[in-house]
DRENLO-723829 format. One record per residue: residue in one letter; x negated, y, z of N, C-alpha, C in turn. Coordinates in steps of 0.001 Angstrom, whole numbers, plus 500000, padded with zeros to 6 digits. Each point is the difference from the previous one (the first is absolute). Layout:
N
AXYZXYZXYZ/...
! end
This chain:
82
X369946707434294103499348501289500110498984500130498858/X500114501077499284499086500196498879498667500551500514/X499075500048499088498666500486500363500038501457500444/X500760500801499292500107501424500343500606500189501392/X501014499216500333500620500103501321499025499579501103/X499225498951499717499011499571500995498933501063500216/X499523500594498911498995501061500127500556501175500795/X501243500370499735500633501101500711500121499687501492/X500376498753500325500139499600501403498643500044500704/X498967499555499312498650500025500597499547501436500201/X500260500861499038499606501412500145500705500642501191/X501283499712500170500740500547501139499400499520501316/X499642498711500063499393499483501240498654500660500277/X499207500244498945498686500603500181500085501476500352/X501046500678499565500130501428500279500502500273501415/X500613499047500644500482500197501367498811500115500948/X500220500639501095498941500073501007499878498639500676/X498791499577500238499821498685500610500523499987501434/X500488498868500453500503499939501375498841500150500986/X500262500540501161498913500166500975499503498642500496/X498702499926500180499373498766500472499963500035501528/X500436498911500643499961499984501464498560500127500503/X499782500761501079498630500218500477499336498718500516/X500764499036500481499371498779500534499616499026498887/X500347500300498759499697499104498894498490499852499802/X499253501089500154498553499956499820499357499049501002/X500370500096501257499433499121501021500374498545499770/X501258499770499602500423498628499708499208499416498837/X499829500795498955499245499530498834498540499738500375/X499428500854500830498615499828500424499833498726500822/X500923499747500922499937498775500807500180498751499136/X500947500069499089500268498863499124498785499705499117/X499395501041499449498815499819499158498831499439500784/X499804500486501227498920499466500834500213498541500338/X501242499643500284500321498607500304499747499119498768/X500368500509498827499771499250498766498508499790499762/X499203501032500227498554499873499811499390499015500989/X500453500018501252499483499048500991500352498570499615/X501224499794499536500399498648499578499184499529498808/X499789500893499046499227499638498814498556499668500380/X499425500792500916498633499741500454499920498670500736/X500973499719500844500005498722500728500152498829499036/X500854500143499010500187498924499019498726499771499204/X499318501082499630498752499870499248498922499313500842/X499911500376501274499016499361500879500315498523500199/X501287499673500148500405498602500144499663499206498749/X500206500599498827499665499327498753498504499703499926/X499169500976500362498552499779499967499585498945501020/X500646499992501162499688499001501017500351498597499515/X501159499847499367500401498696499464499053499582498884/X499612500918499137499059499680498934498651499575500571/X499519500694501007498738499635500633500091498625500645/X501114499709500682500181498688500616500030498906498940/X500626500257498858500040499012498922498606499747499435/X499220501053499835498633499835499483499150499216500989/X500104500313501281499232499265501014500438498541500033/X501304499733499942500490498626500000499493499244498775/X499992500654498843499481499346498798498516499704500134/X499236500943500520498556499772500145499711498876500983/X500743499942501087499811498905500968500356498674499351/X501125499944499292500398498768499327498960499589498964/X499521500950499205499035499686498955498678499533500597/X499576500583501123498734499566500596500128498623500654/X501201499625500460500189498688500624500172498888498957/X500775500244498958500288498938499029499040500008498824/X499357501095499748499053500161498891500559499407498703/X501013500631499412500639499454498802499104500026498761/X498898500696500023499114500066498849499031498818499943/X499897499205501087499105498853500030500745498787499458/X499283499203499177500610498791499445500232499002501127/X501182499397500085500259499062501090499160498739499844/X499669499326501109499194498771499890500784498910499277/X499290499158499326500631498935499235500539498934500949/X501177499460499663500593498956500831499447498620499660/X499431499862498817499425498697499600498508500141499864/X499321498885500134498538500038499853499664499892498530/X498893500600499587499618499901498606499558498561499683/X500068499633498757499557498626499632498504499830500277/X499683498852500533498607499690500322499378499262498827/X498878500476499497499330499347498881498559499680500417/X499434499023499329498593499662500260499839498956501085/X501003499181500334499826498943501005499439498797499366/
! end
């Protein structure tokens, strides 16, 4: 199909009257969109809850193990002056 034939076919499709839209389509689309928004909101809340739990778990772990403190030495320092 050449470019001219494709353009002609598209023009014919655009010039036709559009098919009638079923009246229940609006309600179906509205319900579907509302369901999508509820799912997205629930997923976002779950993500924030998991992030908050991870931050709390990290803070508890960090306060218990204190990784910023130097660990105690396993050997005694050399004794001088005896």
